[in-house]
Every structure is written in C-alpha cells, then in structure tokens.
C-alpha positions as CSV (number, residue, x, y, z in Angstrom):
1,M,-13.7,-33.3,-21.8
2,E,-12.4,-30.1,-23.3
3,I,-10.8,-29.1,-20.0
4,I,-8.9,-32.3,-19.9
5,K,-7.6,-31.8,-23.5
6,F,-6.6,-28.2,-22.6
7,I,-4.7,-29.4,-19.6
8,Q,-3.0,-32.2,-21.6
9,T,-2.0,-29.7,-24.3
10,Y,-0.8,-26.9,-22.1
11,W,0.3,-28.8,-18.9
12,S,3.8,-27.4,-19.0
13,D,2.6,-23.8,-19.4
14,I,0.1,-24.2,-16.6
15,T,2.8,-25.7,-14.3
16,L,5.2,-22.8,-15.2
17,I,2.5,-20.1,-14.5
18,L,1.5,-21.7,-11.2
19,S,5.2,-22.0,-10.2
20,V,5.8,-18.3,-10.9
21,I,2.6,-17.3,-9.0
22,F,3.7,-19.4,-6.1
23,V,7.2,-17.9,-6.0
24,I,5.8,-14.3,-6.2
25,L,3.3,-15.0,-3.4
26,R,6.0,-16.7,-1.3
27,A,8.3,-13.7,-1.7
28,L,5.5,-11.2,-0.9
29,F,4.5,-13.2,2.1
30,T,8.1,-13.5,3.5
31,N,8.9,-9.9,3.0
32,N,5.6,-8.7,4.5
33,L,6.0,-11.0,7.4
34,E,9.4,-9.5,8.3
35,Y,7.8,-6.1,8.1
36,L,5.0,-7.2,10.3
37,K,7.4,-8.6,12.9
38,A,8.9,-5.2,13.3
39,D,5.4,-3.7,13.7
40,I,4.4,-6.5,16.1
41,F,7.4,-5.7,18.3
42,M,6.3,-2.0,18.5
43,L,2.7,-2.9,19.1
44,I,3.6,-5.3,21.9
45,T,5.6,-2.5,23.6
46,D,2.6,-0.2,23.2
47,A,0.3,-2.8,24.7
48,E,2.6,-3.3,27.7
49,D,2.5,0.5,28.2
50,I,-1.3,0.6,27.9
51,Y,-2.3,-2.5,29.8
52,G,0.6,-3.0,32.2
53,A,2.1,-6.3,33.3
54,K,-1.3,-8.1,33.6
55,A,-4.1,-8.6,31.1
56,G,-2.3,-10.8,28.7
57,R,-5.4,-11.7,26.7
58,M,-6.3,-8.0,26.3
59,K,-2.8,-7.2,25.1
60,L,-2.9,-10.0,22.6
61,S,-6.3,-8.9,21.3
62,Y,-5.0,-5.4,21.0
63,V,-2.0,-6.4,18.9
64,V,-4.0,-8.8,16.7
65,K,-6.5,-6.0,15.8
66,K,-3.8,-3.5,15.1
67,V,-1.8,-6.0,12.9
68,Y,-4.8,-7.1,11.0
69,A,-5.6,-3.4,10.2
70,K,-2.2,-2.9,8.8
71,M,-1.9,-6.3,7.0
72,P,-2.0,-6.4,3.2
73,V,-4.9,-8.3,1.7
74,V,-2.6,-11.0,0.3
75,L,-1.4,-11.9,3.7
76,K,-4.9,-11.9,5.2
77,A,-5.7,-14.7,2.8
78,F,-2.9,-16.9,4.1
79,L,-2.6,-15.8,7.7
80,T,-5.3,-17.0,10.1
81,E,-5.8,-15.4,13.5
82,K,-4.3,-18.5,15.2
83,K,-1.1,-18.3,13.0
84,L,-0.9,-14.6,13.7
85,E,-1.1,-15.3,17.5
86,K,1.8,-17.8,17.2
87,I,3.9,-15.2,15.4
88,I,3.0,-12.6,18.0
89,E,4.0,-15.0,20.8
90,S,7.4,-15.7,19.1
91,V,8.0,-11.9,18.7
92,L,7.0,-11.5,22.4
93,I,9.7,-13.9,23.5
94,K,12.3,-11.8,21.6
95,A,10.8,-8.6,23.0
96,K,11.1,-9.9,26.5
97,E,14.8,-10.8,25.9
98,S,15.6,-7.4,24.5
99,W,13.8,-5.7,27.5
100,E,15.9,-7.7,29.9
101,K,19.2,-6.5,28.3
102,P,20.9,-3.6,30.1
103,Q,20.4,-0.2,28.4
104,G,24.0,0.2,27.4
105,E,24.4,-3.2,25.8
106,A,24.3,-3.3,22.0
107,Y,21.6,-5.3,20.3
C-alpha cells in the first residue's frame, strides 16, 4: 500500500526521472551505435582479408566477437547477438558498395 501512495504522490517526478533516463540512454545508444558501425566496417574488411571470399559464417562470427569485446556495457544490455548480426549485415551491404566503386571516385 505504501508503494501505491508513494507513486500517487510522486508520479510526476517519477515520470520525469524515467524520461530523462530514457533520453540519456537513447543518446548513448545512438552515438555508440554510429561509432560501432565504423568499427564494424573495418572489422568486415579485416575478416575479408583473413578468411577470403568464402566462409561467410566464420567472418560473421569473427566480427561479432570483436564488436562485443569493444562494446560498452550499456549497449550490451540492449543489443542482442541477433540484432548485432542484422547491423553487421547492413554495414556489409554498404561495405560491398564502397568496394565496388573505382579507386579514384570520391565517397
């Protein structure tokens, strides 16, 4: 009963605090995700050099392990391995597009 009274008394403060926490976590997540995408691009390139054109699953596993090692703890709480794989696949599409561009062309 006391918890309900507390919530009724301070509901606006609780809502404000939760909103601020959400905004901060969202900002951290978004900024770190952009940072991770740059790292993922480099790791995909490294995996291509290490494993060659074949062995897609091995390359994906390599990139996932490396990214998880660099990932901040806050992101690990929100980013499952499946979501990370989807992000890696989207970065891979962009990487393939940039590899296909002629060397002299501006990015």
